[in-house]
N, C-alpha and C positions, 0 to 999 in steps of 0.2 A: 485694491481690492489686498488686501497682507496675503500674499502668501503661504507666510510664514503660521501667522497667526492660526490659516483655514488646512492649516497642513498639521499644525499642533493641533487642532480642535480634533479635526478625520482623526487620529492617530490616537487620543483620548478616548474618540470613541466608538472605537474597536476593542480598542485596550477594555474596557468596560462591558461591551457586551460576550466578549468571551470570557472574564472573567464573572460573570453569574450565571454564562452560557454549566461552567463547568460547576460552580456553586450548585444547580440543578440535579436533583436527581430526579425528581416528577415529573408525570407530564410531557411525555418524551413524544407527542403524534403533538403537542403545540412548541416545542418545544428543536421540534424537526422544521414545522414549517416558517418557524421564525430567524434558524440556519439557511433554508435555504432562503422567502423573505431577501436576507438581509445578503449572502452569495449575488440575489440576483439585481437589486442597486447599486452592487458591489462592479459587478460585470458590467452595467453600463455602463462605466464609469472608467475601470481598470482595465488594463488588462488581465481574464481569469484565472490563468497562472500562475501568476506570480503575487495577489490574495485568494489563493484559494483556503476554506475555515482553518483561521491558527497558522497556517505556515511562516507565515508574514512573524510568526512569534518567538522563529527559533532563527531567526536573524538579529542582526544588532540592527536594532531602533534607528539608527544611523545610515541604513540599507531601508529599509524602507518607509524612512522620514524622503527618504529621495527619487522611490517612487512615485509615490505620494505626490511631490511638489512637482517634476518633473511633468505630469501629467495635469497641473491644473490649470498652466497659462492659454490649454488648445481647446480650456471648456465658455461660454457666454457667467459671467458672474451668478447672471440667475438659475442656471443650472445647475454650480456648486452651489449655491445654499439652497435650492431643492436637495443634493446629496445630502444635506450636512442635518437637513429639520428628517428627512426620511431616518437617518445612522441617530436622529435622538431615537422619534422614533419607535428606532426599534429595540433600544437599551432599556427605557421605559418599561414597553413589558414584557422585556429580558430581563428586567427588573422585577415586575410585577408577577411575572410565575415565579420566581425565587422563592417574593416576601409570603406570594401566597400556599408554599407547598410546609411554610414555618408552623403555619397558622397551625 
């Protein structure tokens, strides 16, 4: 497994999630539910302090890239793939919420 590619995937998914989260103006209950779900997925994998909602976005990419990359070797490949799949689903749901508000 190439940890550099996986790190980029995870960082990209976090950025996409937060971007859609910022664009959504309606349906706050579903939005909060999705935020909590993402936090749960991340808390199982990363230090919850380090990846509070959006807190990593206030730091340079190089800092939180290192955080992600440093945690990957401690997990099995299947666990990493599972996290990526969960984050992908979270992003798709946020995108769907955003599109629903536009219609």
